[in-house]
C-alpha positions as CSV (number, residue, x, y, z in Angstrom):
1,M,0.0,0.0,0.0
2,G,2.9,2.3,0.8
3,K,4.3,1.8,-2.7
4,D,1.0,2.8,-4.3
5,L,1.4,6.3,-2.6
6,I,4.7,6.9,-4.3
7,P,4.2,8.7,-7.7
8,P,5.8,7.1,-10.7
9,P,9.1,8.7,-11.9
10,G,8.7,11.7,-14.2
11,S,5.2,12.5,-12.9
12,I,6.3,15.3,-10.5
13,E,6.6,18.7,-12.2
14,P,8.7,21.4,-10.4
15,V,6.8,24.7,-10.0
16,N,8.3,28.0,-9.0
17,L,6.4,28.9,-5.8
18,R,6.4,32.7,-6.5
19,E,5.0,32.2,-10.0
20,A,2.4,29.8,-8.8
21,L,1.3,32.2,-6.0
22,E,1.2,35.2,-8.4
23,E,-0.9,33.2,-10.9
24,R,-3.4,31.9,-8.4
25,Y,-3.8,35.2,-6.5
26,L,-4.3,37.0,-9.7
27,A,-7.0,34.6,-10.7
28,Y,-8.7,35.1,-7.3
29,A,-8.4,38.9,-7.5
30,L,-9.9,39.0,-11.0
31,S,-12.7,36.7,-9.9
32,T,-13.5,39.0,-6.9
33,I,-13.4,42.1,-9.0
34,M,-15.4,40.8,-11.9
35,H,-17.9,38.5,-10.3
36,R,-18.4,39.7,-6.8
37,A,-17.5,43.2,-5.6
38,L,-17.8,45.7,-8.5
39,P,-21.1,46.6,-10.2
40,D,-21.5,46.9,-14.0
41,V,-21.8,50.5,-15.1
42,R,-24.6,49.6,-17.5
43,D,-27.2,48.1,-15.1
44,G,-25.6,49.0,-11.8
45,L,-25.8,45.4,-10.5
46,K,-23.4,42.9,-9.2
47,P,-23.8,39.3,-10.5
48,V,-25.7,38.2,-7.3
49,H,-28.3,40.9,-7.7
50,R,-28.7,40.3,-11.5
51,R,-29.2,36.6,-10.9
52,I,-31.8,37.2,-8.1
53,L,-33.9,39.4,-10.5
54,H,-33.4,36.9,-13.4
55,G,-34.5,34.0,-11.1
56,M,-37.5,35.9,-9.9
57,R,-38.5,36.7,-13.6
58,L,-38.4,33.0,-14.4
59,L,-40.6,32.3,-11.3
60,K,-43.0,34.9,-12.8
61,L,-42.8,37.1,-9.6
62,D,-44.1,40.2,-11.5
63,P,-45.3,43.3,-9.6
64,K,-49.0,42.1,-9.9
65,A,-48.3,38.4,-9.2
66,G,-48.6,36.8,-5.8
67,F,-45.7,36.6,-3.4
68,K,-43.4,33.5,-3.1
69,K,-41.3,32.4,-0.1
70,S,-37.9,33.9,-0.1
71,A,-36.5,30.5,0.6
72,K,-37.9,29.3,-2.7
73,I,-36.3,32.2,-4.6
74,V,-32.9,31.8,-2.8
75,G,-33.0,28.0,-3.5
76,D,-33.7,28.5,-7.2
77,V,-31.0,31.2,-7.6
78,M,-28.4,29.2,-5.7
79,G,-29.2,25.9,-7.6
80,N,-29.4,27.4,-11.1
81,F,-27.2,30.5,-11.2
82,H,-25.2,31.4,-8.1
83,P,-23.4,28.5,-6.5
84,H,-22.6,30.3,-3.3
85,G,-23.9,30.5,0.3
86,D,-27.7,30.8,0.6
87,Q,-27.3,33.4,3.4
88,A,-25.2,35.6,1.1
89,I,-27.9,35.5,-1.5
90,Y,-30.7,36.2,1.0
91,D,-28.7,39.1,2.4
92,A,-28.5,40.6,-1.1
93,L,-32.2,40.0,-1.6
94,V,-33.1,41.7,1.7
95,R,-31.1,44.8,0.8
96,L,-32.9,45.2,-2.5
97,A,-36.2,45.3,-0.5
98,Q,-35.1,47.7,2.2
99,D,-36.5,51.2,1.4
100,F,-34.0,52.7,3.9
101,A,-31.0,51.0,2.2
102,V,-31.9,51.5,-1.5
103,R,-33.5,54.6,-3.0
104,Y,-35.7,52.6,-5.4
105,P,-36.4,49.1,-4.0
106,L,-36.2,46.4,-6.7
107,I,-38.0,43.8,-4.5
108,E,-41.2,44.2,-2.6
109,G,-41.0,42.2,0.7
110,Q,-43.7,40.8,2.9
111,G,-42.7,40.1,6.4
112,N,-39.8,41.3,8.6
113,F,-37.1,42.7,6.3
114,G,-35.2,44.6,9.0
115,N,-35.4,48.2,10.0
116,V,-33.4,51.4,10.4
117,D,-32.6,50.5,14.0
118,G,-30.2,47.9,12.7
119,D,-32.4,44.9,13.4
120,S,-31.8,42.1,10.9
121,A,-34.5,40.5,8.7
122,A,-36.4,37.4,9.7
123,A,-35.2,34.0,8.3
124,M,-35.9,33.4,4.7
125,R,-38.5,30.7,5.5
126,Y,-40.7,33.4,7.1
127,T,-40.5,36.1,4.5
128,E,-42.0,36.4,1.0
129,A,-41.1,38.6,-2.0
130,R,-41.9,39.7,-5.5
131,M,-40.4,42.3,-7.9
132,T,-41.3,45.9,-8.0
133,E,-42.2,48.1,-11.1
134,V,-38.6,49.5,-10.9
135,A,-37.2,46.0,-11.3
136,R,-39.5,45.4,-14.3
137,L,-38.0,48.5,-15.9
138,L,-34.5,47.0,-15.5
139,L,-35.7,43.7,-17.2
140,D,-37.8,45.4,-19.9
141,G,-36.9,43.9,-23.3
142,I,-34.9,40.9,-22.0
143,D,-37.2,38.5,-24.0
144,E,-36.5,40.5,-27.1
145,N,-32.8,39.7,-27.6
146,A,-31.9,43.0,-25.9
147,V,-28.8,41.5,-24.2
148,D,-26.4,38.6,-24.5
149,F,-26.9,35.4,-22.5
150,R,-24.1,33.1,-21.3
151,P,-24.1,29.5,-19.9
152,T,-24.5,29.2,-16.1
153,Y,-21.8,27.7,-13.9
154,D,-22.9,24.1,-14.8
155,E,-23.9,24.9,-18.4
156,S,-27.4,23.5,-17.7
157,E,-29.1,26.9,-18.4
158,T,-28.2,30.4,-19.5
159,E,-28.2,33.7,-17.7
160,P,-28.0,37.4,-18.9
161,V,-24.6,39.0,-19.0
162,V,-26.2,42.3,-18.2
163,L,-29.8,43.6,-17.9
164,P,-31.4,46.1,-20.4
165,G,-31.5,48.7,-17.5
166,A,-34.2,51.2,-18.6
167,F,-33.0,53.7,-15.9
168,P,-29.5,54.6,-14.6
169,N,-29.7,52.1,-11.7
170,L,-25.9,52.4,-10.8
171,L,-26.3,56.0,-9.6
172,A,-30.0,55.8,-8.7
173,N,-29.6,53.0,-6.1
174,G,-25.9,53.2,-5.5
175,S,-23.6,50.4,-4.6
176,S,-20.7,49.4,-2.3
177,G,-18.1,46.7,-2.3
178,I,-14.5,45.7,-1.5
179,A,-12.5,43.8,-4.1
180,V,-8.8,43.0,-4.1
181,G,-6.8,46.2,-4.2
182,M,-9.8,48.3,-5.0
183,A,-13.2,49.2,-3.6
184,T,-16.4,51.0,-4.7
185,N,-18.8,53.2,-2.8
186,I,-21.7,55.0,-4.7
187,P,-24.4,56.8,-2.7
188,P,-28.0,56.7,-4.2
189,H,-29.2,59.6,-6.4
190,N,-32.5,60.9,-7.7
191,A,-33.5,59.0,-10.9
192,A,-35.4,62.0,-12.4
193,E,-32.4,64.2,-12.0
194,L,-30.2,61.5,-13.6
195,C,-32.6,61.3,-16.5
196,N,-32.4,65.0,-17.0
197,A,-28.6,64.9,-17.1
198,A,-28.7,61.9,-19.5
199,L,-31.1,63.9,-21.9
200,H,-28.6,66.8,-21.8
201,L,-25.7,64.4,-22.6
202,I,-27.6,63.1,-25.7
203,K,-27.6,66.7,-27.0
204,S,-24.0,67.5,-25.7
205,P,-22.0,64.3,-25.1
206,N,-19.0,66.3,-23.9
207,A,-21.0,68.5,-21.5
208,R,-19.0,70.2,-18.7
209,I,-19.3,68.6,-15.3
210,E,-20.5,72.0,-13.9
211,T,-23.5,71.7,-16.3
212,L,-24.3,68.2,-15.2
213,V,-24.2,69.2,-11.6
214,E,-26.9,71.7,-12.3
215,H,-29.1,68.7,-13.2
216,V,-27.6,66.3,-10.5
217,P,-26.8,68.6,-7.5
218,G,-25.8,65.7,-5.3
219,P,-27.0,62.3,-3.8
220,D,-30.6,61.7,-2.9
221,L,-30.4,59.4,0.1
222,P,-33.3,57.0,1.1
223,T,-33.2,58.3,4.7
224,G,-33.3,62.0,3.6
225,G,-31.1,64.3,5.7
226,V,-29.3,67.5,4.7
227,I,-26.1,67.7,2.6
228,I,-23.9,70.6,3.7
229,E,-21.0,70.1,1.3
230,D,-20.0,73.1,-0.7
231,K,-20.7,73.1,-4.4
232,A,-17.0,73.3,-5.4
233,S,-16.3,70.0,-3.5
234,I,-19.3,68.3,-5.1
235,I,-18.3,69.3,-8.6
236,E,-14.7,68.1,-8.0
237,A,-16.0,64.7,-6.6
238,Y,-18.2,64.1,-9.7
239,R,-15.3,65.2,-12.0
240,T,-12.8,62.8,-10.5
241,G,-15.1,60.1,-9.3
242,R,-13.7,60.3,-5.8
243,G,-14.9,62.5,-2.9
244,G,-17.5,62.7,-0.2
245,F,-20.5,64.5,1.1
246,R,-21.2,65.7,4.7
247,V,-24.8,64.7,5.6
248,R,-26.6,66.0,8.7
249,A,-29.8,64.9,10.4
250,R,-33.0,66.9,9.7
251,W,-34.3,68.6,12.8
252,E,-36.9,71.1,14.0
253,T,-37.9,72.7,17.3
254,E,-41.2,72.0,18.9
255,D,-42.7,74.6,21.3
256,Q,-43.6,73.1,24.7
257,G,-45.1,76.3,26.1
258,R,-43.8,78.8,28.7
259,G,-40.7,79.5,26.6
260,T,-39.5,75.9,26.6
261,Y,-38.8,73.7,23.6
262,V,-37.5,70.3,22.5
263,V,-35.6,69.4,19.3
264,I,-37.2,66.8,17.1
265,V,-35.0,64.8,14.8
266,T,-37.1,63.5,11.9
267,E,-34.4,62.1,9.5
268,I,-31.0,60.7,10.2
269,P,-27.9,60.3,7.9
270,Y,-27.7,57.4,5.5
271,Q,-26.6,54.0,6.9
272,V,-26.6,55.2,10.5
273,Q,-28.4,52.8,12.9
274,K,-30.9,54.7,15.0
275,S,-30.6,52.6,18.1
276,R,-26.8,52.8,18.1
277,L,-27.0,56.5,17.5
278,I,-29.2,57.0,20.6
279,E,-26.9,54.7,22.7
280,K,-23.9,56.8,21.7
281,I,-25.6,60.1,22.7
282,A,-26.6,58.6,26.0
283,E,-23.0,57.4,26.6
284,L,-21.7,61.0,25.9
285,M,-24.3,62.4,28.3
286,E,-23.1,60.0,30.9
287,A,-19.5,61.1,30.4
288,K,-20.7,64.7,30.6
289,R,-19.5,65.5,27.1
290,L,-22.8,67.0,26.1
291,P,-23.6,69.5,28.9
292,L,-26.3,71.2,26.8
293,V,-28.4,68.1,26.5
294,A,-30.7,67.2,29.4
295,D,-32.4,64.1,28.0
296,I,-32.9,62.1,24.8
297,R,-35.7,59.6,24.0
298,D,-36.9,57.7,20.9
299,E,-40.6,58.2,20.1
300,S,-40.4,56.7,16.6
301,A,-43.2,54.6,15.1
302,E,-43.1,54.2,11.3
303,D,-41.5,57.6,11.0
304,I,-38.4,58.7,12.8
305,R,-39.0,60.9,15.9
306,V,-36.1,61.4,18.2
307,V,-36.7,63.9,21.0
308,I,-33.8,65.9,22.5
309,E,-34.4,68.1,25.6
310,P,-32.1,71.0,26.2
311,R,-30.5,71.7,29.6
312,S,-32.4,75.0,29.8
313,R,-34.7,77.2,27.8
314,T,-31.8,79.7,27.3
315,V,-29.8,77.2,25.2
316,D,-29.7,78.2,21.5
317,P,-31.1,75.2,19.5
318,A,-28.5,75.8,16.7
319,V,-25.6,75.6,19.3
320,L,-27.2,72.5,20.9
321,M,-27.4,70.7,17.6
322,E,-23.9,71.8,16.6
323,S,-22.5,70.1,19.7
324,L,-24.3,66.9,18.7
325,F,-23.2,67.1,15.1
326,K,-19.6,67.4,16.2
327,L,-19.6,64.4,18.6
328,T,-22.2,62.0,17.2
329,D,-23.3,60.3,13.9
330,L,-26.1,63.0,13.5
331,E,-23.5,64.2,11.1
332,S,-21.7,61.7,8.9
333,R,-19.6,61.6,5.8
334,I,-20.8,59.6,2.8
335,S,-17.9,58.8,0.5
336,L,-18.0,58.6,-3.3
337,N,-15.8,56.2,-5.2
338,L,-17.1,55.6,-8.7
339,N,-15.0,52.5,-9.3
340,V,-17.1,50.3,-11.6
341,L,-16.8,47.8,-14.4
342,S,-16.7,49.7,-17.7
343,R,-18.5,47.7,-20.4
344,G,-18.7,44.9,-17.8
345,V,-15.0,44.1,-18.2
346,V,-12.6,46.9,-17.2
347,P,-12.5,48.2,-13.6
348,K,-12.2,52.0,-13.8
349,V,-12.9,55.1,-11.7
350,M,-15.3,57.2,-13.7
351,S,-16.7,60.7,-13.7
352,L,-20.4,61.4,-13.5
353,G,-20.4,62.2,-17.3
354,E,-18.6,58.9,-18.2
355,V,-21.0,56.8,-16.1
356,L,-24.1,58.3,-17.8
357,N,-22.5,58.2,-21.3
358,E,-21.8,54.5,-20.9
359,W,-25.4,53.8,-19.7
360,L,-26.7,55.8,-22.7
361,A,-24.5,53.8,-25.1
362,H,-25.9,50.6,-23.5
363,R,-29.4,51.9,-24.0
364,R,-28.7,52.5,-27.7
365,V,-27.4,49.0,-28.1
366,V,-30.5,47.6,-26.4
367,L,-32.7,49.7,-28.7
368,V,-31.0,48.5,-31.8
369,R,-31.1,44.8,-30.7
370,R,-34.8,45.1,-29.8
371,S,-35.6,46.8,-33.1
372,E,-33.8,44.1,-35.1
373,Y,-35.6,41.4,-33.2
374,R,-39.0,43.1,-33.8
375,L,-38.1,43.6,-37.5
376,A,-37.3,39.8,-37.8
377,Q,-40.7,39.1,-36.2
378,I,-42.5,41.5,-38.6
379,S,-40.7,39.9,-41.6
380,H,-41.8,36.4,-40.5
381,R,-45.4,37.5,-39.9
382,L,-45.6,39.3,-43.3
383,E,-44.5,36.1,-45.0
384,V,-47.2,34.2,-43.2
385,L,-49.8,36.7,-44.0
386,D,-48.9,36.5,-47.7
387,G,-49.4,32.8,-47.5
388,Y,-52.8,33.2,-45.7
389,L,-53.9,35.6,-48.5
390,I,-53.0,33.0,-51.2
391,A,-54.9,30.3,-49.1
392,Y,-57.9,32.6,-48.8
393,L,-58.1,33.2,-52.5
394,N,-57.7,29.5,-53.3
395,L,-59.4,28.0,-50.2
396,D,-61.2,25.1,-51.9
397,E,-58.1,24.0,-53.8
398,V,-56.0,24.2,-50.5
399,I,-58.6,22.1,-48.7
400,R,-58.6,19.5,-51.5
401,I,-54.8,19.2,-51.5
402,I,-54.7,18.8,-47.7
403,R,-57.5,16.3,-47.8
404,Y,-56.5,14.1,-50.6
405,E,-52.8,14.4,-51.3
406,D,-50.1,12.3,-49.6
407,E,-47.6,15.1,-49.4
408,P,-49.8,18.2,-48.9
409,K,-46.9,20.5,-47.9
410,A,-44.9,19.9,-51.0
411,D,-48.0,20.0,-53.3
412,L,-49.0,23.4,-51.7
413,M,-45.6,24.9,-52.3
414,K,-45.6,23.6,-55.9
415,A,-49.2,24.6,-56.7
416,F,-49.1,28.2,-55.3
417,G,-45.4,29.0,-55.2
418,L,-45.4,29.1,-51.3
419,S,-42.3,29.2,-49.1
420,D,-41.6,26.5,-46.5
421,V,-42.7,29.0,-43.7
422,Q,-46.0,29.8,-45.5
423,A,-46.9,26.2,-46.2
424,E,-46.2,25.2,-42.6
425,A,-48.3,28.1,-41.4
426,I,-51.3,27.0,-43.6
427,L,-51.0,23.4,-42.5
428,N,-50.8,24.4,-38.8
429,M,-53.9,26.6,-39.1
430,R,-56.9,25.4,-37.0
431,L,-60.2,24.8,-38.8
432,R,-62.0,27.4,-36.6
433,S,-59.6,30.0,-38.0
434,L,-61.1,29.5,-41.5
435,R,-64.1,31.6,-40.7
436,K,-61.9,34.5,-39.5
437,L,-59.8,34.3,-42.7
438,E,-61.0,37.5,-44.4
439,E,-59.1,39.3,-47.1
440,M,-59.6,42.8,-45.6
441,E,-58.3,41.7,-42.2
442,I,-55.3,40.1,-43.7
443,K,-54.5,43.1,-45.9
444,G,-55.1,45.5,-43.0
445,E,-52.6,43.7,-40.7
446,H,-50.2,43.4,-43.6
447,A,-50.3,47.2,-44.3
448,K,-49.9,48.0,-40.6
449,L,-46.9,45.7,-40.1
450,S,-45.3,46.9,-43.3
451,E,-45.5,50.5,-42.1
452,E,-44.0,49.5,-38.7
453,G,-41.2,47.6,-40.5
454,K,-40.3,50.6,-42.7
455,A,-40.2,52.8,-39.5
456,L,-37.8,50.3,-37.8
457,E,-35.6,50.1,-40.9
458,A,-35.4,53.9,-41.0
459,L,-34.6,53.8,-37.2
460,L,-31.8,51.3,-37.7
461,A,-30.3,53.3,-40.6
462,S,-30.1,56.6,-38.7
463,E,-28.0,57.2,-35.6
464,D,-29.9,60.5,-34.9
465,K,-33.2,58.7,-34.9
466,Q,-31.8,56.1,-32.5
467,W,-30.7,58.8,-30.1
468,G,-34.2,60.4,-30.5
469,A,-35.9,57.1,-29.6
470,V,-33.5,56.6,-26.6
471,A,-34.4,60.2,-25.4
472,D,-38.2,59.4,-25.8
473,Q,-37.7,56.2,-23.7
474,I,-35.9,58.2,-21.0
475,R,-38.6,60.9,-20.9
476,E,-41.2,58.1,-20.5
477,V,-39.2,56.5,-17.6
478,R,-38.8,60.0,-16.0
479,K,-42.5,60.2,-15.5
480,T,-42.3,57.2,-13.2
481,F,-39.7,59.0,-11.0
482,G,-41.0,62.5,-11.4
483,P,-40.6,65.0,-8.6
484,D,-44.4,65.1,-8.1
485,T,-44.6,61.3,-7.4
486,P,-44.2,59.8,-3.9
487,L,-41.3,57.6,-5.2
488,G,-39.5,60.4,-7.1
489,R,-39.8,63.3,-4.7
490,R,-36.3,64.4,-3.5
491,R,-35.7,63.4,0.1
492,T,-32.2,64.9,0.7
493,T,-31.9,68.7,0.6
494,F,-29.0,71.0,0.6
495,A,-27.9,73.7,3.1
496,D,-24.9,75.8,4.0
497,G,-22.4,74.6,6.5
498,P,-22.4,75.9,10.1
499,A,-22.6,79.7,10.4
500,A,-19.4,81.7,11.2
501,G,-18.9,81.9,15.0
502,I,-21.0,78.9,15.8
503,E,-18.0,77.0,17.1
504,E,-17.1,79.8,19.5
505,A,-20.8,80.1,20.5
506,M,-20.8,76.3,21.2
507,L,-17.7,76.6,23.3
508,E,-19.1,79.6,25.2
509,A,-22.3,77.6,25.9
510,T,-20.5,74.4,27.0
511,V,-17.5,75.9,28.9
512,E,-17.6,78.6,31.6
513,R,-15.4,81.5,30.5
514,E,-12.6,81.9,33.1
515,P,-9.2,83.6,32.9
516,I,-6.2,81.2,33.0
517,T,-2.4,81.3,32.4
518,V,-1.0,78.6,30.2
519,V,2.5,77.4,31.3
520,V,4.7,75.3,29.0
521,S,8.0,73.9,30.2
522,Q,11.2,73.3,28.2
523,K,10.7,69.6,28.3
524,G,7.1,69.8,26.9
525,W,5.0,69.7,30.1
526,I,1.8,71.8,30.0
527,R,-0.6,73.1,32.7
528,T,-2.9,76.0,33.5
529,L,-3.0,78.4,36.5
530,K,-6.2,80.2,37.5
531,G,-6.2,83.9,36.7
532,H,-3.8,86.0,34.6
533,S,-0.7,85.6,36.6
534,T,2.5,87.5,35.7
535,E,4.5,85.9,38.5
536,T,6.3,83.0,36.9
537,A,9.6,83.1,38.9
538,N,8.1,81.0,41.7
539,L,6.8,78.2,39.4
540,A,8.1,74.7,40.3
541,F,9.2,72.3,37.6
542,K,10.3,68.6,37.6
543,G,14.0,68.0,38.0
544,D,16.1,70.2,35.7
545,D,13.1,71.4,33.7
546,S,12.3,75.1,33.4
547,L,9.9,77.6,31.9
548,K,9.5,77.9,28.1
549,Y,6.3,79.8,27.6
550,A,3.7,81.4,29.9
551,F,0.8,83.4,28.4
552,P,-2.7,84.5,29.4
553,A,-5.8,82.8,27.9
554,E,-9.4,81.9,28.8
555,T,-11.0,78.5,29.2
556,T,-13.0,79.0,26.0
557,D,-9.8,79.6,23.9
558,R,-8.0,77.1,21.7
559,I,-4.3,76.7,22.3
560,M,-2.1,76.1,19.2
561,V,1.2,74.2,19.5
562,A,3.7,74.2,16.6
563,S,6.3,71.5,16.3
564,T,9.7,71.4,14.6
565,G,8.3,68.7,12.3
566,G,6.0,71.4,10.7
567,R,2.8,70.2,12.4
568,F,0.3,72.4,14.2
569,F,-1.8,70.9,17.0
570,T,-5.0,72.3,18.6
571,L,-5.8,71.9,22.3
572,P,-9.0,73.2,24.0
573,A,-7.9,75.3,26.9
574,D,-10.6,73.8,29.2
575,R,-9.2,70.3,28.7
576,L,-5.6,71.3,29.8
577,P,-4.5,69.9,33.2
578,G,-4.8,72.5,36.0
579,G,-4.2,72.4,39.8
580,R,-0.9,72.6,41.7
581,G,1.0,69.8,40.0
582,H,3.5,69.9,37.2
583,G,0.8,69.3,34.5
584,E,1.1,66.6,31.8
585,P,3.5,66.0,28.9
586,I,2.0,67.4,25.7
587,R,2.8,64.1,24.1
588,V,0.0,62.5,26.2
589,L,-2.6,65.0,24.9
590,I,-1.6,64.9,21.2
591,D,0.3,62.5,18.9
592,F,3.5,64.6,19.1
593,D,6.5,62.9,17.4
594,A,9.2,61.9,20.0
595,A,11.9,63.4,17.7
596,D,10.2,66.8,17.5
597,D,10.3,69.8,19.8
598,I,7.9,72.7,20.5
599,V,8.5,75.8,18.4
600,A,5.6,77.9,19.6
601,A,2.5,77.8,21.8
602,F,-0.1,80.5,21.6
603,V,-3.8,81.4,21.8
604,H,-5.6,80.8,18.5
605,D,-6.8,83.9,16.6
606,P,-8.6,83.1,13.3
607,A,-8.2,86.6,12.0
608,R,-4.4,86.6,12.3
609,K,-1.6,85.4,9.9
610,L,1.6,83.7,10.8
611,L,5.1,83.6,9.3
612,V,6.5,80.1,9.5
613,I,10.3,79.7,8.9
614,S,12.6,76.6,8.7
615,N,16.2,76.5,10.0
616,E,17.3,76.7,6.3
617,G,15.8,80.1,6.0
618,R,12.7,79.1,3.9
619,G,9.2,80.2,4.9
620,F,5.8,81.4,3.9
621,V,2.8,83.2,5.4
622,V,-0.2,81.0,6.5
623,P,-3.6,82.3,7.7
624,E,-4.2,81.1,11.3
625,S,-7.7,79.9,10.3
626,E,-6.0,77.2,8.1
627,I,-3.8,75.6,10.8
628,V,-6.6,74.4,13.1
629,A,-6.4,70.6,13.5
630,N,-9.5,68.5,14.5
631,T,-7.6,65.3,15.4
632,R,-4.8,64.3,17.8
633,K,-2.5,63.9,14.8
634,G,-2.4,67.6,14.1
635,K,-2.2,69.3,10.7
636,Q,0.9,69.2,8.5
637,V,1.5,72.9,7.5
638,M,5.2,73.2,6.6
639,A,6.9,70.3,4.7
640,V,10.4,69.6,6.1
641,S,12.8,66.9,5.0
642,G,16.5,66.0,4.9
643,G,17.3,67.3,8.4
644,A,15.4,70.5,8.0
645,E,13.0,71.6,10.8
646,V,10.7,74.5,11.7
647,R,12.7,77.1,13.6
648,L,10.3,80.1,14.0
649,C,6.6,80.8,14.0
650,I,5.9,84.5,14.4
651,T,3.0,87.0,13.9
652,A,2.9,88.4,10.4
653,V,1.6,91.9,11.3
654,G,3.3,94.7,9.4
655,D,4.8,95.3,6.0
656,T,8.5,94.6,6.5
657,V,10.5,91.4,7.5
658,A,13.8,91.4,9.4
659,M,15.8,88.2,9.0
660,L,18.8,87.4,11.2
661,G,21.1,84.5,10.4
662,E,23.4,82.5,12.7
663,N,26.2,84.0,10.7
664,R,25.1,87.3,12.3
665,K,23.9,88.9,9.1
666,L,20.7,91.1,9.0
667,L,18.4,91.5,6.0
668,L,15.3,93.6,5.6
669,F,12.8,93.2,2.8
670,P,9.0,93.8,2.1
671,L,6.6,91.2,3.5
672,D,4.6,91.1,0.2
673,Q,7.6,89.2,-1.3
674,I,6.6,86.2,0.8
675,P,3.7,84.1,-0.7
676,E,0.7,83.2,1.4
677,M,0.0,79.4,1.4
678,N,-2.0,76.9,3.4
679,R,0.8,74.3,3.4
680,G,4.1,73.7,1.6
681,K,7.9,74.1,1.8
682,G,8.0,77.9,1.4
683,V,10.5,80.1,-0.5
684,R,14.0,81.2,0.4
685,L,13.9,84.2,2.8
686,Q,17.7,84.6,3.4
687,R,20.7,82.9,2.0
688,Y,23.5,81.5,4.2
689,K,26.9,80.0,3.4
690,D,27.1,78.4,6.8
691,G,24.5,77.8,9.6
692,G,20.9,78.9,9.3
693,V,18.3,81.3,10.6
694,S,18.7,82.7,14.1
695,D,15.7,85.1,14.5
696,A,13.1,87.0,12.5
697,R,10.6,89.7,13.0
698,V,7.7,91.3,11.0
699,F,7.2,95.0,11.8
700,S,5.6,98.2,10.4
701,S,8.0,100.4,8.4
702,A,6.3,103.4,10.0
703,D,7.2,102.2,13.5
704,G,10.8,101.0,12.7
705,L,12.6,97.9,13.9
706,T,12.8,97.3,17.7
707,W,15.1,95.0,19.6
708,M,16.1,94.5,23.3
709,D,19.6,93.9,24.7
710,S,20.5,91.5,27.5
711,S,19.8,94.2,30.1
712,G,16.2,94.5,28.9
713,R,16.8,98.0,27.3
714,S,14.8,98.7,24.2
715,F,16.3,100.1,21.0
716,N,14.5,101.4,17.9
717,R,15.8,102.2,14.4
718,S,13.8,103.7,11.6
719,L,14.0,102.4,8.0
720,K,16.0,105.4,7.1
721,E,18.6,104.5,9.6
722,L,18.5,100.8,8.4
723,K,18.7,101.7,4.7
724,E,22.0,99.8,4.2
725,W,20.2,96.5,5.4
726,I,17.2,96.8,3.1
727,G,17.3,94.4,0.1
728,E,15.3,91.7,-1.7
729,R,14.1,88.3,-0.4
730,A,16.8,85.6,-0.6
731,Q,19.8,87.9,-0.3
732,A,22.5,87.3,2.3
733,G,22.3,90.6,4.2
734,R,25.1,92.3,6.1
735,M,26.4,92.6,9.7
736,P,23.9,94.3,12.0
737,P,24.3,97.9,13.2
738,Q,26.4,98.9,16.2
739,G,25.0,98.0,19.6
740,F,23.0,95.0,18.3
741,P,22.8,92.2,21.0
742,R,25.5,89.6,21.1
743,S,22.7,87.0,21.7
744,N,21.8,87.4,18.0
745,K,18.1,87.7,19.0
746,F,15.7,90.6,18.7
747,G,14.4,89.8,22.1
748,T,10.8,90.7,21.5
749,P,7.8,88.3,21.8
750,T,7.2,86.0,18.9
751,I,3.4,85.8,19.0
752,G,1.1,88.0,21.0
C-alpha cells in the first residue's frame, strides 16, 4: 500500500512557488473584482443581484403576481445560477427590498425585512417577496434579444450577461463593495435628475461637469437628511469620481409652552443605525461630554422621531445641535468612489459624465437589438400573411390538397409557389380560423406591419433617430420617477455649513469662561493656572526642567502648539491639566512625534496670519484659520525633509520682514515678497553660506525695527537708519548695526 502512494518517476513537475502564488492570487483577484465586488456600469448590478432578478423573472414574480417564499427564490437562484452560500444570496435580496437602504427598491417584501434601528430580517422561510415596477424597468426587453446570455456555472441553463436597464440604476440605487486592491462606494441619487442629465448628454456628449451638476446637484439618500458640502467640492467629486458628502440629520424645534422647547430629529444620515446613535448620545451624556443636553428619547413609530431636551430654555437650538453634530453620527460623511466595471469588463474610476454616457451607449445597443428582433418578427409575420392571403383566394383547392394528397406541404408549395414557412403556417392553421380568414383583415394587418417595418428600418439606418428614440424612452421613464410622485420626490436637501462663529458660541455655551495662564516647560509639560498671573519666577518644575512659555488665555480659547516637524496641534484650553501639579506632557494629549520639539505655543486667533520659517531660511505666510487641527495627529503645515525643521513661528503683522542669520547677518525686505500658502515648503527668505536662521521679525515700516539687549533695554531704528540693510528676499544681508545684542536675537515676543 505504501508503494502505491509513491508517484511514478517523471510525474512530478517542479513549479516556481512565486510564479504559482502570483498566478493563483491574480485569478482570485480577477474573480473577486469581476464576479463579486464591483457593479456593472450599464445596469448598476453585481452578479448576485442580477441573478436574483433573473431568477424571480423565471418564477413569474411580477409586480402584480402573488408573493413567493424567499427560501424558494434563494434556492432557485443558488441551484441554477449562483453556487454560493444561501445566506449571502438572502442578504443581497433583503437589501434590495429595504427602502432605507436603496432609494428605489427592486423587490417588494412581505414580512420582517429589517429596520433602520439595525435589526436584521427574519429568516428566509418566514418572508416572501416579488419584484417591483422598478425591477420590471430593469428587465424590460430581456425577452426581445436586448442583451447577451451566457451559460450558467454548470452549463445547464443560460443567464443574462447584463440587464437592459431602462433607468440609470448604478447611480440611482448606489452600490458598495470591497474587491482585491480596489473598492467602490456609490451613494443613491435621484432618478429623475439623472434622466435630465442623460437627456442633456444626448444633446451634448462632452458636457462640462458643472452643467451636469446643475441637473444632479448631489446624492438623494433613502433616509433623507441635509447635505452641507460646498458646491465646489461636489463638482470636484463628480469630476474625479472620488470625494465625499457631509450629511446631517434633519431637525426642527417643537414649542412646549412657557418659553421651553424640544428638538425633534425626523431624518438621520444614510446607513446610521438609529438605536446605536441614541446609545452613543446617552454614553456621551453619561460622560458629561454633552452638557447642553438634558435628555434624549426615541418616540419613533413608522417615521423617525427622536426627541432631544435642552439643559435649559436659554440654550440656543443651533448651538445645541452643533455640539451633537460634532460628537455624534447625527452628522456623517458619505464617501463617493465611482469604481465600476466599464462595459462589464474593465475596472475603472469614472466621472459622472462617463457613467451616464456608458449607460446611454448601452441603452442605444438595447434599442438596436430590440428593433432588429422586432423587424425579424414582422418579416416572418408578413411572410405568413402573404401565405394566408393565397390560401384565402384559393381556399377550396387548398382544402382539397390537404384532404387528398399524400404530401400536402410539397404540393401546396408547388401549386401556389409558397415558401416553407407559408406552407407550414397554412397546415398548422386550425379549422376554426377559416371563418376569420378574411381578405380585408389580412390586408389591414399586412399594411400595418409593413408600415412598422419601414419605420424600424429607418430607425436602424439613422443614428440620430436612434438617439431620439432613446431620449423618448428616458422621458417616459422619467414620468415614473417625477418630482411630483411619492417615489421620485427628492428626500435629501442642501444647506450651507455651520454659520461663522457657531464653534465659538458652542464653546461659550458648554464651557464657563474663566481667565487662566498657560504654562509650557522646556521639556514639553503643559498646565494652566487660575487667573492671569504675571509671577512666573516661583513656578516649580520637575527635575532640571524650566519655563519655556507662559501666556494669558481663557477657558474658551483654543491653544495652538507648533512642532519642529511642521505640524500644528489644537488643544481646547478647558481640557488642559490644572491644579498645583506639574501638569502633563504634551505628548500624552496629542500625537507629538518623539523626535520633535515645541517651536511655539499661543492662543488661536482666526483673523491673524503667521510667518513660518525653517532652519534653512525658507518660509511662507499662513492664515491662522487654516492651521486648526481636528484630530490628535495635528495638521501638517510646513513640509520639512532632509534634516530641516521649523525654527520660528511669528506673527505676520506689518509690512517689512527682518531676518537674522546664525552668521550674524541682518536682511530687511518687504513682507509682500513672501507668498501666502495653506501648506508647503515655502520660499528662500535669506541665503546663508554656513548655519541657518537665528531670529526673524515682522514690523511696520512706519514704526521701525525694535530690539532688546541682555539688560532689557529697548532700541528702535527707523527704516531710514537701516537703509543699508534693506534688500530683496533671498539675499545674504550684512552685519547688524552697532549695539545689536550679542545673543543674535531681537528679544521681542514671537506671538502676541
